[in-house]
N, C-alpha and C positions, 0 to 999 in steps of 0.2 A: 504493500500500500504506500510505503514511503516514496517509491519511484513515481507513483501517480501524482502525488502532491508536489514533487519536484517540478512537475509540469506547470502547476499553478505559479510557483515561484518564477519560472522562466517567462510565463505570460506577464507576470507583474513587471519583470525587467523589460520585456519587449514592449510593453505599453506604458513606458515611463512611470513605473511604480504604481500604475493604476490609480493615480489621483483622479477624483471624480471627473473634473473637466477634461483632462487629457484622455481618460478612459472612454468617455462618451464621444469625444471627437473622433477617436479611432473607429468607433462603431458607426458613425453616421455621416462620415465624409465620403460621399459617393464619387466625387471627382478624383479623389486620391485614396483609393481603397488601401487598407493596411496590408503590408507584406507579412502576414502572420499565418503560421500554419493552421490548417483546419483542425488539427489535433489539439493545439493549444486552445483555440476558440471553443471547441466542443467541451473540453475539460472545464474551462472557465465558466461557460454557460451552465453546465451541470451543477457546479459548486454554487454559483450565484442563485440558481433556482432553489437548491437545497437550503442555502442560508436564509433566503427570504421565507420559505415555508416554515423553517424551524425557529427563527428569531423571536424572542419576546420583547424586542426593542420597541418601545411605545412610539417611536418616530416612524416605524416601518410596518408594524404588524401587531394588531391587538386581538387576534383571533382567539388567543387563550382567555382573554376577557370576554369577548363576544359569545363564545361557547360556554362561558362560566365554569371553566376548569380552575382558573386562578382569579384572585382579586388582589387589591393593593392594600397598602398600609396607610399612607397619608396622602398620596397624590390621587385624587378621586376623579379627575376629569375623564380619563380614558375608560375606566370601568363603568362610568356613567354615560358613556357613548358620545363624548365630545370628540368627533373625528377631525374637526377643522382647526382646533387650536394648535396642533402640531402638524397639520396637513398630512395626516396619516394616509388618506387616499393617494396623495401624490407620491408618498414613499412606495406604496404597493405598485402603482402605475409605472413609475420610473424604473424600479428594480426589475420588474418582470419584462418591460418592453425594452429598455436600453441594455440591460446587463444580461438578459437571457435571449430574448427573441432576435435582437440585432446581431448578437454574437453567433447565434445558430444560423441566421441567414447568411452572415459572412462566411461561416464555416462551410456551408453548402456551396457557396460561390467559389470558395478557394479549393474545394475538392474538384470542381470543374476545371480549375486552372492548375490542377495537380500540385497545389501548395499543401503538401502532406508530408508527414514523416515517413518516407518510404524511399527505397533506393531505386524503385522501378515505377513506371507508369501504371496506375491502377487499371484493372480490367473494368469493363462495364458493370459486371456483377459486383465487384468490390465497391465501386462508386455507389451503386444502388443500395448495397448493404449499409454503408456509412450514412447515406442520406435517409435510410429508413430509421436508423437510430436518432438522427437529428429530428426527423418528422415526429417521432413519439414524444420527444421533449417539447417540441413546438406545440403539438396538439394539447399536451398536458398544460402548458403555460397559457395557451389561449382559453382553455376551459376555465382555469382559475380566474382569469381576467373577466370572462363573461359571468361567472358565478359571483364575482365580487361586485361588478358594476352594472351588468345588463348589456344594453347595446354599447358597442365600442368600435373604434376604428379597427378594421380587419383587412378588407380587400385592398385598401390604400395605405395601411398603417406602416408598412416596411419600405415604402417608396420614399427614400430620403430626399428626393427632389420635390416632393409634395408636402409642404408644411401645413396644409389645411385638409387633412384626410377626412372623408365622410365617415359617419358612424354606420355600421351595418347592424341589421336586425339580429338580435341574439339567437332566436330560434333558427334563423337561416345559417348563422355561424355554426351552431351545433350540428346541423345536417351536414355541412361541409366537413367538419372535423370527423364525423363518423365515416364519411366517404373516404377521407384521407387515410384513416387507419385501415379500412378494409382494403384499399388499393395497394398497401405496402406489405401485406401479409407474407407473400411468397419471397420477398426480398431478403428476409432473414435466413432463408434456407439456401440462397444462391451462392453466398460467399462470406468470407470473414470481413467484418466491419472494423470500427475502431477497437483497438485492443489495449495497448498501453495507455491510451488516453481515456479509457472507459473506467471511471471511478464508481460506476454502479455495478457492473457485472463482469468486469475483467475480460470483456470481449466474448462472453458466452452468448451467442446469437439466439440460442433457443430460449434462454431466459428473457432476452429482449423481446422475442416473439410473444412470450406469455405476458410480459409487461404491457405490450401493445394491445393485446386482446383483453387483458384485464381492465385497461383504461377504456377500451371500446365498450366493455360491459358496464362500466360506470356511466359513460355517456348515455348508453341506451336506457338504463334503468332510471336515469334522471328524467327521461321523457315519458315514462310509463303513464303518467296522468294526462299528458298534453298531446302526445303524438304516439299512440299505441302501435301504429303500423311501423313507424321508423324504429321504435323501441324493439319491436319484434325482429326486424331486419338486423339491427345491431347486435342484439343478444344471441340470435341464432349464429351469426358469423363468429362472434367471440367464443362461444362455447364450442362450436365445431372446430375452430382453429387452435383452441387450447388456452385456458386461463391458468392462473396460479393454482398449484396443487398442494402446496405446503408452505410453511414459513421459510423454507430454504429458497423460495422464489421471490421473497419480498424485495421491493425496490428500496434499498437503503443506501445512504451515503455514510461511509465509515470515516469519522473524523480522527484527528491525531491529538497528542498532547501538546504539540507545537502550537503556540497561541494563535498564529495566523491561520492555522488549519484546524482549529478546535471547534467544537459544537457551539453555536451562538448562545445556547442556554448557559453554558459555562462562562462564556465571555461576558454576558450581561448580568448574570446573577452571582457569580463567584469572583471572576477576575476584577470586575468593577467594584467589588466590595459593597454592593448595595443590598439592602434588606427591605425591598419594596413589595415583594410578592408573597402571598400566602395562598394555600389551597382554598378554593371557594366552598362555602357551605352547600351550595347547590349540588356539587359533585360528591362531596364528603357525606352529606346526609343520605343520598341515594345509596352509596356504597355501604355505609354503616347499616342501613335498614336491611340490606340484602346480605350482610356479613361477607362482603366481597373479598375473595382471597388475594386480589391484586393490591389491596390497601398497603401492605408493608413495602411494596415496590413503588407504587404511585406516590406515597408520602413518606417522609422521614419519621423517626421515632423521637422527635425532640420533646414530646410531652410525656414520654416514658410509658411503659406498660401496655403498648399496643393500643393506645387511645388516639383517636383521630378526630380533630375538631376543625371545621372550616371557618374561615373568617366570613362575616356577614357580607354578602356580595354588594359591592358598591358603597360600602361604609368605611369609616376609619377603623383600622384593625391594628392591634399591637403585634409586632412580628413574633415575639417570644410566646405569645399566648395561643397561637394557632399552628396547625400542621403546615409543613412546607413541601415543596417538590422532593421526591425521594432522591437518595444519593446517586442512583444510577443515572438520573436525568441531568445532574449537574456535574457529571464526569466529563472532562474535555473530550474524551474519545467516544462519547455516547452517539450512536448513529441517528441520523434523521430519516424519517419515514416519508416516502412519496406515495406509496401504495402498498398495501399488505394483503396477506392471505385472509385475515379476518374480514377485511372489507369485502373481498371477493365473495366469501361465503355468505355474508349478510345479504349481498345483492342477489346471489343465487337463491337464497331463501325467499326473498320477495318475488323474484321471477317465478319460482315454483308456486307460490301462493296465488299469483295472478295468472298462471298458465302461459307465461311468456317464454318463447324460445325453446319449447319442448323440455324445459327444466322441470323436474319432479322432486319430491321429497323435501318440502319446506322445513319440516321440523329437523330433519337430519342436517340440512345445511345450516340452520340456525344454531343447532348444538355444536356443529363443527366450528362455526365462527367464534362462539364463546370459548371453546376449547383452544382454538388457535391463539386467541388473545391471551388467555391465562397461561398457556405453556410458553408463549413467546416471552412473557415477563417473568418466567422462572417457576411458575406453578406446575403442578402435576395433572395428569388426566383424572386422577382421583379427586383432586381439588375441583376440577371442572365438573365432574359428574355430580359431586355433592352440591355444588352451586346450582347446576341446572335442575336438580331434583326439587328445588324449592318451588312452591306453588306460584310465587310471584315472579319466578324466572322461567318456569317451564313453558314451552311453546303452546300457543293456542290460536287456532284460526279465527276464533271469535274476536280477539283483540290483537291481531298480528301486527298492526301498525304500531301500537303502543309498545308491544314486547320488542319488536325489532328496533324501533326508534330508541328506546332506553338503552338496550344492550349495545347497539351499534355506537351510540353516543359515548357510552362509557369506554368502549374499546378504542375510540379515536382520541383519547387523552393526549397522545403525543403526535397527533395529526390534526391540529385544531381547526384548520380551514375546512377539512372534511367534517369535523364534528359540528361546525356551524351549519353546513349544508344538510347534514342529517336532521338536525332540528327543524330546519326550514322545510325539508321534503316530507318528513313524517308527522310534523306538528307534534312531536314528542321527543324527549320528555318535557314536562312543564318546567320552565326556567323561572327564575326570580326577576322581579323588577329591581333595578339598583336602588339601594336604600336611600342614598343621598338625593337623587333627582326623581326617581320613579319613572324615568324615561323608558319608552318601549325598546325592546331589543331590535337592533338594526336588521332589516331585511336585505340591505345592500349598502355598499359604500356610495356616498355622493361623488360626483366627478371632481377631479383635482382642480384646485384654483387655477393652475396654469392653463388647463383646458378652457376655463371660463374666460381667461384673459387673452390667450393666444389663438384659440380656435372657436370663437364665441358663437358664430352662426351655426356651425355643425353641432356643437355641444347643445345649443338651444333646441335645434331640431330633434336631437336625440332625447333630450329631456321631455319634450312634448310627446314623442313617440312612445315612451315607456310610461307616461302618466305623471311625470314630474320628477325632477332631480332631488328626491327626498330619501332619507334613510328608510322610510316606511313604504316606499314603492317596491313591490315584490319583483323578483326575477321571474321570467316568463313561466318557468316550470314549477314555481311555488304556488300550487293551486289553492291551498288552504288559505293563504294570505290573500290571493287574488279574489277569492270568494267573499272575503270580509271587507274588501275595498269597494 
């Protein structure tokens, strides 16, 4: 793994130490494209995506607050859903677009120009394999952008000569993303793609294929309430071509003890010396009620005796009086999760319950999802079986949305963006209103201030198209919230 992160260091040197302005200039100067290897750009984009999904930095990403896994001690603006004070939407928008999508676009173009770490010209099949890996990460990033904001610039977004890109319809983007993943399925079998530069799977193309199809499954099941026909197409293709089969397939970024390549949780919670975050009572109370075996991993034992107490969500909380994130999560080498087997099995459980994609055995998939989560975090299958045997956990078709919603949400503790989407999709579990403000939980991020200032006409048209640029404007697939508006 050290060899891979040496690549990141080389990228930093090649991009003038990656200072924000210089880094962005290299990504968006179309008239003078950077002479940087596609391998370096691919690695840098992968790490930037992982960092943004994992970070708890309130300037960049507050999904651990929005999903109510954590709350704060004294700074209450973010857990009370003030998104604009720190321009949090701008942090998400800039990191994913500039540092991920533009790097991936440049990597793809540099493959065409044979700017790769290779002694020979790539074959057509090798080009296609590398571009398939790039495509998976691009689709992943676009989906996160849509799920965060709704309508976004897409078809014109990566044209650096167009400073005023139009916003595309979110549902139309989803359909295109599904088609993009279906189109590349055979490319993973044709040749070896990125290998040394691949910090996800070390060049294992079959795992990349499973990642691609698992992402396709996610996209398809998001549409189950709003476009059943397209959901059927996506799920059928994903299952037929092969999704994750165990935790060994999980899409994880493994960090290092080296500070520049360490997990952003450690950087922000330990290296910074801050004592700002405690576990939220929303999560802790649900897990306590169910005697959840993941509590000793999810939370530390600072209160002694296996007692776990969450801070009141959105209120002032004394750091010493409440449970904190567990020791594993604040280890600098703790991996970040992009997509895991537990998520796949929860999605298959829903597909089986709805009769989508010829998937059957809803209860079996649900049980496997819970078991996958518990064993991933160090529990045993016996722990999982005992947990599932409880009446409040055991699967039931009568209340499947509530059962899947709660357990899926608990399992996404370290993938908080997905945890937020789970709550929006299933309308479960019941989350708390923040104690200080009572503000409703955001259904989306508002558009960044820069978009209002620099691309005002297109931003205004997008706001009108989605029903208003408000935190309470639902994403198109969030039917429960749409019905309440």
